[in-house]
Each structure stands twice: as structure tokens, then as C-alpha cells.
C-alpha positions as CSV (number, residue, x, y, z in Angstrom):
1,M,106.4,100.4,103.9
2,P,106.0,97.6,101.3
3,R,102.8,97.8,99.3
4,E,100.1,95.6,100.8
5,T,99.0,94.2,97.5
6,D,102.3,92.7,96.4
7,D,103.7,91.1,99.6
8,H,107.0,90.8,97.7
9,D,106.3,87.5,96.1
10,D,109.1,87.8,93.5
11,P,112.4,88.3,95.3
12,T,115.8,87.8,93.7
13,R,116.9,84.2,93.4
14,R,119.4,84.4,96.2
15,T,120.4,81.3,98.1
16,Y,119.5,81.7,101.8
17,L,122.3,79.9,103.6
18,R,122.0,81.3,107.1
19,Y,118.4,80.4,107.9
20,G,115.7,78.1,106.8
21,A,116.0,74.7,105.1
22,A,119.7,74.5,105.8
23,L,119.1,74.9,109.5
24,A,116.3,72.4,109.6
25,G,118.6,69.9,107.8
26,A,121.4,70.5,110.3
27,G,119.2,69.4,113.2
28,L,118.9,72.7,115.0
29,F,115.3,72.0,115.9
30,A,116.0,69.7,118.8
31,G,112.7,68.7,120.2
32,C,110.9,69.8,117.0
33,A,111.4,66.6,115.0
34,G,108.9,65.5,112.5
35,E,107.5,66.5,109.2
36,A,104.5,68.8,109.2
37,D,101.7,68.6,106.7
38,P,100.5,71.9,105.3
39,V,97.2,71.7,107.2
40,P,95.0,74.7,108.3
41,E,96.0,76.5,111.4
42,Q,94.9,74.7,114.6
43,T,93.0,76.5,117.4
44,E,93.6,74.1,120.3
45,T,96.4,74.6,122.8
46,P,99.6,73.6,121.0
47,R,101.5,70.6,122.3
48,T,105.2,71.0,122.9
49,D,106.0,68.6,120.1
50,E,104.0,70.6,117.4
51,P,106.1,71.0,114.3
52,G,107.8,74.3,113.9
53,T,107.8,75.3,117.6
54,T,108.8,74.0,120.9
55,T,109.0,75.7,124.3
56,E,110.7,74.7,127.4
57,T,110.3,76.9,130.5
58,T,112.0,77.0,133.9
59,S,111.6,79.2,136.9
60,S,112.2,82.9,136.3
61,G,115.8,84.0,136.0
62,Q,117.0,80.6,134.8
63,A,117.9,79.6,131.3
64,R,115.0,78.5,129.1
65,E,114.9,77.5,125.5
66,A,112.5,78.6,122.8
67,C,112.5,77.1,119.4
68,L,110.9,78.5,116.2
69,F,111.2,77.9,112.5
70,P,113.2,79.2,110.7
71,V,115.6,80.6,113.4
72,G,116.0,77.4,115.4
73,C,116.4,77.3,119.1
74,R,117.5,80.2,121.3
75,E,118.3,80.3,125.0
76,F,117.0,83.1,127.1
77,T,117.7,84.0,130.8
78,D,116.0,87.3,131.3
79,P,113.0,88.5,129.3
80,P,113.9,91.2,126.8
81,D,113.3,94.8,128.1
82,S,112.8,96.0,124.5
83,V,111.7,94.3,121.3
84,T,111.1,95.4,117.8
85,T,108.7,93.8,115.4
86,Y,107.8,94.3,111.8
87,N,104.5,92.5,111.5
88,M,101.7,93.8,113.8
89,G,100.5,90.3,114.5
90,W,103.8,89.7,116.4
91,A,103.5,93.0,118.1
92,D,100.0,91.9,119.3
93,M,101.6,88.8,120.9
94,V,103.8,91.1,123.0
95,V,100.7,93.3,123.9
96,A,98.7,90.2,124.8
97,L,101.5,89.2,127.3
98,G,101.1,92.6,129.0
99,H,104.3,94.1,127.7
100,A,103.2,96.8,125.2
101,D,105.6,99.2,126.9
102,R,108.5,97.1,125.7
103,L,107.8,97.5,122.0
104,R,110.0,99.7,119.9
105,T,108.1,99.8,116.6
106,N,106.0,102.0,114.3
107,R,103.8,99.1,113.3
108,L,101.0,99.4,115.9
109,T,98.6,101.8,114.3
110,A,95.8,99.5,113.1
111,P,95.1,97.6,116.3
112,T,94.0,100.8,118.1
113,L,90.5,99.7,117.2
114,F,91.0,96.8,119.6
115,Y,93.4,98.1,122.1
116,D,91.5,101.2,123.1
117,R,88.9,98.9,124.7
118,F,91.4,97.9,127.3
119,D,93.2,101.2,127.7
120,I,96.4,99.8,126.3
121,D,99.0,102.5,125.9
122,Y,102.0,102.1,123.6
123,E,104.6,104.2,121.8
124,A,104.4,103.8,118.0
125,G,106.6,106.8,117.2
126,Y,109.8,104.8,116.6
127,P,111.5,105.0,113.1
128,A,110.4,102.5,110.5
129,L,112.6,99.6,109.7
130,W,111.5,99.8,106.0
131,Q,112.6,103.1,104.5
132,D,113.2,104.2,100.9
133,G,112.5,100.8,99.4
134,G,114.6,98.7,101.8
135,F,115.4,97.8,105.4
136,S,117.6,100.4,107.1
137,K,120.5,98.8,109.1
138,E,121.0,102.2,110.7
139,V,117.5,102.0,112.2
140,F,118.3,98.6,113.8
141,Y,121.2,100.3,115.5
142,E,119.2,103.3,116.5
143,L,116.4,101.2,118.0
144,D,119.0,99.2,120.0
145,S,116.4,96.6,121.1
146,D,117.1,93.5,123.1
147,L,115.4,91.3,120.5
148,F,114.1,91.6,117.0
149,L,110.8,89.6,116.7
150,L,111.0,89.2,112.9
151,D,112.2,86.7,110.4
152,P,115.7,87.2,109.1
153,N,114.8,85.5,105.8
154,L,112.3,88.3,105.2
155,L,115.1,90.9,105.2
156,E,117.0,89.1,102.4
157,A,113.9,88.2,100.4
158,W,112.5,91.8,100.3
159,D,115.6,93.8,100.2
160,D,118.1,93.1,97.4
161,N,120.8,95.1,99.3
162,W,120.5,93.0,102.5
163,D,122.4,89.8,102.8
164,E,123.6,87.2,105.3
165,S,126.5,89.4,106.5
166,D,124.1,92.2,107.4
167,T,122.0,89.8,109.4
168,A,125.1,88.4,111.2
169,E,126.3,91.9,111.9
170,I,123.0,93.0,113.6
171,E,122.9,89.7,115.6
172,S,126.4,90.1,116.9
173,T,126.4,93.8,117.6
174,V,122.7,94.6,118.5
175,A,120.4,91.7,119.2
176,P,119.3,88.3,117.9
177,F,116.4,87.6,115.5
178,F,113.4,85.4,116.7
179,G,110.5,85.3,114.3
180,C,108.8,83.8,111.3
181,Y,107.1,85.5,108.4
182,N,103.9,83.4,108.7
183,R,101.2,86.0,108.0
184,R,101.1,85.0,104.4
185,I,102.9,82.0,103.0
186,R,103.0,82.1,99.2
187,G,106.3,83.9,98.3
188,E,108.7,81.9,96.1
189,W,111.4,82.2,98.8
190,Q,109.0,80.8,101.4
191,L,108.1,77.8,99.1
192,D,111.8,77.2,98.5
193,L,112.6,77.1,102.2
194,G,109.7,74.9,103.2
195,Y,107.5,77.4,105.0
196,P,104.2,75.7,104.0
197,E,105.3,72.6,105.8
198,Q,107.3,74.0,108.7
199,A,106.1,77.5,109.5
200,P,104.3,77.7,112.9
201,T,100.7,78.8,113.3
202,M,99.9,82.1,115.0
203,L,99.2,80.3,118.3
204,E,102.3,78.2,118.1
205,S,104.4,81.4,117.5
206,F,102.7,83.0,120.5
207,D,103.5,80.0,122.6
208,A,107.2,80.5,121.7
209,V,107.1,84.2,122.4
210,G,105.5,83.5,125.7
211,T,108.6,81.4,126.6
212,V,110.9,84.2,125.5
213,F,109.1,86.6,127.9
214,D,108.9,83.9,130.7
215,E,105.1,84.4,130.7
216,R,103.9,80.8,130.9
217,A,100.8,81.6,132.9
218,R,99.6,84.4,130.7
219,T,100.4,82.3,127.6
220,D,98.4,79.3,128.8
221,A,95.5,81.6,129.7
222,W,95.3,82.9,126.2
223,L,95.6,79.5,124.7
224,E,92.7,78.3,126.9
225,L,90.6,81.3,125.9
226,H,91.2,80.5,122.2
227,A,90.4,76.8,122.6
228,D,87.1,77.8,124.4
229,L,86.3,80.3,121.7
230,Q,86.7,77.8,119.0
231,A,84.7,75.2,120.9
232,R,81.8,77.7,121.2
233,I,81.9,78.3,117.5
234,D,82.1,74.6,116.6
235,D,79.1,73.9,118.8
236,R,77.0,76.5,117.2
237,L,78.0,76.3,113.5
238,P,75.1,74.9,111.5
239,A,75.4,71.3,110.6
240,D,75.1,72.0,106.9
241,P,76.5,75.6,106.7
242,D,75.5,77.4,103.5
243,P,77.6,80.6,103.6
244,P,77.4,83.0,100.6
245,S,79.9,82.7,97.8
246,I,82.7,85.0,98.8
247,A,85.1,87.0,96.8
248,L,87.9,88.2,99.0
249,I,89.8,91.3,97.7
250,N,92.8,93.0,99.3
251,G,92.4,96.3,101.0
252,G,94.9,97.7,98.5
253,S,92.2,97.3,95.8
254,A,91.0,100.5,94.2
255,P,87.5,100.1,92.8
256,G,87.5,103.7,91.7
257,D,90.3,102.8,89.3
258,G,88.8,99.4,88.4
259,E,91.5,97.5,90.3
260,F,90.8,94.5,92.4
261,Y,93.5,92.3,94.0
262,V,92.3,88.8,94.4
263,L,93.0,86.8,97.6
264,S,92.1,83.2,98.5
265,L,90.5,82.2,101.8
266,A,92.5,79.0,101.5
267,D,95.9,80.7,101.6
268,D,98.3,79.6,104.3
269,G,99.2,82.0,107.0
270,Y,97.6,83.6,110.1
271,E,95.9,86.4,108.1
272,M,93.3,83.8,106.9
273,K,92.8,82.3,110.3
274,P,89.3,83.7,111.1
275,Y,88.0,82.5,107.8
276,R,89.5,79.0,108.1
277,D,88.2,78.6,111.7
278,L,84.7,79.2,110.4
279,G,85.0,76.9,107.5
280,L,84.5,79.6,104.9
281,V,85.5,79.0,101.3
282,D,86.0,81.1,98.1
283,A,83.3,81.6,95.6
284,D,83.3,79.0,92.8
285,G,85.7,80.1,90.1
286,F,87.2,82.9,92.2
287,A,90.2,81.1,93.7
288,G,91.5,80.1,90.3
289,I,90.6,83.3,88.5
290,E,93.0,84.6,85.9
291,T,94.8,87.6,87.3
292,G,97.7,89.9,86.7
293,Q,100.6,90.8,89.0
294,Y,99.8,90.5,92.7
295,G,96.3,89.1,91.8
296,L,95.2,92.1,89.9
297,T,91.8,91.8,88.1
298,D,89.0,94.0,86.8
299,Y,85.3,94.6,86.9
300,E,84.6,92.3,83.9
301,T,86.3,89.4,85.5
302,M,84.6,90.0,88.8
303,L,81.2,90.0,87.0
304,E,82.1,86.6,85.4
305,V,82.3,85.1,88.9
306,D,79.6,87.4,90.4
307,P,79.9,86.4,94.0
308,D,77.1,86.8,96.6
309,L,79.4,88.8,98.8
310,I,82.6,90.9,98.3
311,L,84.7,91.0,101.4
312,V,87.5,93.6,101.7
313,H,90.5,92.1,103.5
314,W,91.8,94.7,106.1
315,G,88.5,96.5,105.7
316,I,87.8,96.6,109.4
317,T,90.8,98.9,109.8
318,T,89.4,101.4,107.3
319,G,89.3,104.5,109.5
320,S,92.3,103.5,111.5
321,V,95.3,105.7,111.9
322,T,96.9,103.7,109.0
323,F,94.2,105.0,106.7
324,G,94.3,108.5,108.2
325,G,91.5,108.1,110.7
326,D,91.3,108.3,114.5
327,G,91.6,104.5,115.2
328,A,87.9,103.5,115.0
329,F,86.2,101.8,112.1
330,D,84.6,104.4,109.9
331,A,81.6,103.0,108.0
332,T,81.3,106.1,105.9
333,Q,84.9,106.1,104.8
334,F,84.6,102.4,104.0
335,R,81.6,103.0,101.7
336,E,83.3,106.0,100.0
337,Q,86.5,104.0,99.4
338,F,85.0,100.6,98.4
339,V,81.2,100.5,97.9
340,D,80.3,103.8,96.2
341,P,82.8,103.4,93.3
342,M,81.4,100.0,92.5
343,A,77.8,101.2,92.7
344,S,78.5,104.1,90.3
345,H,80.4,101.9,87.7
346,D,78.6,100.6,84.7
347,V,79.8,97.0,85.2
348,G,80.3,97.2,89.0
349,S,76.7,98.1,89.5
350,Q,75.7,94.8,87.9
351,L,77.5,92.8,90.6
352,T,75.1,90.9,92.8
353,A,77.1,91.8,95.9
354,V,76.8,95.5,95.0
355,A,73.1,95.4,94.1
356,E,72.3,93.7,97.4
357,D,74.6,95.9,99.5
358,R,76.9,93.0,100.4
359,V,80.3,94.6,100.0
360,L,81.6,94.3,103.6
361,P,84.7,94.9,105.7
362,G,86.7,91.8,106.5
363,P,89.2,91.3,109.3
364,T,92.7,92.9,109.3
365,A,95.4,90.6,108.2
366,E,97.6,91.3,111.2
367,Q,96.5,89.5,114.3
368,G,98.0,88.0,117.4
369,P,95.8,86.4,120.1
370,L,94.0,89.5,121.3
371,V,93.1,90.9,117.9
372,N,92.3,87.5,116.5
373,A,89.7,86.8,119.3
374,F,87.8,89.9,118.3
375,Q,88.1,89.1,114.6
376,T,86.9,85.5,114.9
377,E,83.8,86.7,116.7
378,L,83.3,89.5,114.2
379,T,83.6,87.1,111.3
380,A,81.2,84.6,112.9
381,R,78.6,87.4,113.2
382,L,79.3,88.6,109.6
383,F,78.6,85.2,108.0
384,Y,76.3,83.4,110.5
385,P,74.0,86.1,112.0
386,D,71.3,83.6,112.9
387,E,73.6,81.7,115.1
388,F,76.0,84.4,116.5
389,G,74.0,87.6,116.2
390,V,73.8,90.4,113.7
391,L,76.9,92.5,113.1
392,D,76.5,96.2,113.5
393,L,78.6,97.8,110.8
394,D,78.6,101.1,112.5
395,A,80.1,99.5,115.6
396,P,81.4,96.1,114.6
397,L,83.1,95.3,117.9
398,D,80.1,96.2,120.1
399,V,78.5,92.9,120.9
400,P,75.8,92.4,123.6
401,E,77.2,90.5,126.5
402,S,74.9,87.6,126.0
403,E,76.2,87.1,122.4
404,Q,79.9,87.5,123.2
405,L,82.0,84.4,122.3
406,F,84.8,85.3,124.8
407,D,84.9,87.0,128.1
408,R,86.2,90.6,127.9
409,E,86.9,90.7,131.6
410,R,89.0,87.6,131.3
411,V,91.1,89.4,128.6
412,R,91.4,92.3,131.0
413,D,92.6,90.0,133.8
414,I,95.1,88.3,131.6
415,L,96.6,91.6,130.4
416,A,96.8,92.7,134.0
417,G,98.4,89.4,135.1
418,D,95.5,88.7,137.4
419,L,95.4,84.9,136.6
């Protein structure tokens, strides 16, 4: 799969004619009119006129339309019996709707940390779309899914050998595409096509996927749960929050080799949603720090900023199947991979965060409504223990019932369709 630290920010300068800005200009977003400001992701229930996404449902078995940037509007009659995703956040949307059994993907390894709590079974042994440095058209045929929940622009941006004709071929002979690469929005191709202004939020995307699956009741239940979760957080956040200065590094960082990949809490995309929803900001000087390719920096530059806390993006999935574990967070493995190398380094040991044992695991970047609910609660406990309770790093998802920010039984009911 593509390296997590690069995210393919430097694609070829291909002109994307089939999707994106050209479609928006052609008026294919009927009901989606309006310019969107690049504002942080919203947590309230999306309105049907939110930029980037519209949904229109009818009774089961009748045609219904779902609209999503950049693919435009699609008409669906029957829910797809099989779907393939590339990003696990979109897979989580399908799982949240109670249809994990319809996924044909190999991208579901990390969320076992969350899914095991609800006895969610899924098959993740399908061949990978990304093979040998590119997307395999043969695998699209082999999977033979009813729908591909991924962004066709992503295929052309990341794979120099994939072009519009390949996308058209798959759509005409296998299944349509319906998705948006909105986990991280900073690639040059995304900027060229207006993603910062038009890409839907995670919840807006989920709203559209709910329409695709004709699951209005389940979708609304999740949106209500998230609105309530955010309201509980807003009610309890300190009036004058004073969180520690934070340096966010990617999970692809290698402290043992002196390599740190800098990220910003302010970046667009659903991967930063838990941080934004809690009003967290980067350490002074860290967001604009001078870095190399993919945000690469070193110990000396880290010491110049000397943050109170170093947060490892994707850290909560250290110990997952992705990292060779059994699916549960492994605090020992996290320390061996990230903390101990810093503590034993001449410069790293001088970092305040290292000296005070404040190198901590952050949320995983991939999250739909189920994973995000857990991660928002986890992040609240990580940064505001006085208000939300102390996070147990040995069991980060174990929260006393009295301190839980959302009802686990309600989640179980939604998954079961008991609404």
C-alpha cells in the first residue's frame, strides 16, 4: 500500500477531465448549489443543502438519488450487495450501517480494536487494490463489487498508469465509483480541483452512503449520536482551555532513525476531526516548521520547538493487525517503537515531552462514525482528564460507564437495526 508518510502529495500534472472541477462547473450537483468555505468539519446533523453532499430518499425499492463531490449525483434502486473501499474510514461507514458482510476489501485491519467490542465479523482477506506501486485493474474485475466506495480522482493522482479511460472501463463493465478522498486534503491535485472548498465532511459523506444503502433510520441515529456526543463535549470543555503545546507526528515516523514526519492539527480532512472537535491546536512554531519531503524533520528541529506533548498520529493502532499485533492496542510495543528510542537519544532525551513521559498515542487517521465516536472520547480524556476522566494507556477504550460520552448499548442497537 502507499506509504503513510507521503500520502502522494506530488502526482503528475495530469488534467483531470472526468471528475472534479469540470463536473461541478457543468452543474451536476443539482441540489448541491452554493460555494463552501473551507471551514472545520461540523458535528451537527448535516442539512440536505450542505455543500458537497445531498441525499434524497424514497421508500425501499424505489429510485433514490445520492450526490457527492466529486462524482456528482447517482441514482440507486437497490442497495449494493457488495462494495469495495480503499480508505478504512469509508469502510467504517458501511460497518456502522450494519453491513460489514457486504465489504470486499483488505483495508479493515486497524479497526479491530473497536469492532471486537461489538462482535463485528468481516472478511478482510480480499486482494488489495494497490499492488506493486499502482492500482490493479485486474483486481477490480476480480472483486466484481456492485459499488466502489472510492474517489476516481485518487486513482489517477496516485497511479501514473491509470487514466480516465481505465476509470470509464471499470464503471461500464464492473460498477460505478462513489466516494471522495477526504481523509487528508493537501495534495496538489486536490487543491487544483477545489477539494478544500467542496469536499464533504466525514458525516456528510456518511449521510450520502446511508442513502446509497437505503438506511435512513440507521444514518439518522448515528448523526443524532454524534450531535449528542459533541454537545456533551462542548458543555464540559473548560471556558478557558489551556491544553499543552502539541507536536503531532505521523505514525510512519522512525525515532530510532531520527526521522519525524510533521503533521498539523489544522489540516483539512476527517483524520483531524477529533482534534478539531476538541479545539486543539499545534505547538507554537510547529505548524510552520521547516521540513523536508513529506514533512520530514529531525531531533534538533524538534528540540527547537520543544513541545509539552508529542502525539503519534495512528498511535492507537500500534499493536493492531496492521502493525503485526492481534488487534488490541499494545502499550509495550508503542513504547518500544516511539518512546524508548527518543529517551535513549542524546538530543531526544532533552525534549520536555520525553522527560515528562508525554509521548502519547493519538487516534488513527481512518474513521467513520463508529471509530470516530470512540476516538473523540479518547482524545477528550487524553487532553482534558479533569473534565472527562483519566485515560488508561494500557486499556484506552475501557471507560467507566459514568464517564462515557456516548451510549455503547445505543451503538449496539443501531448496528442491529433495533431503532
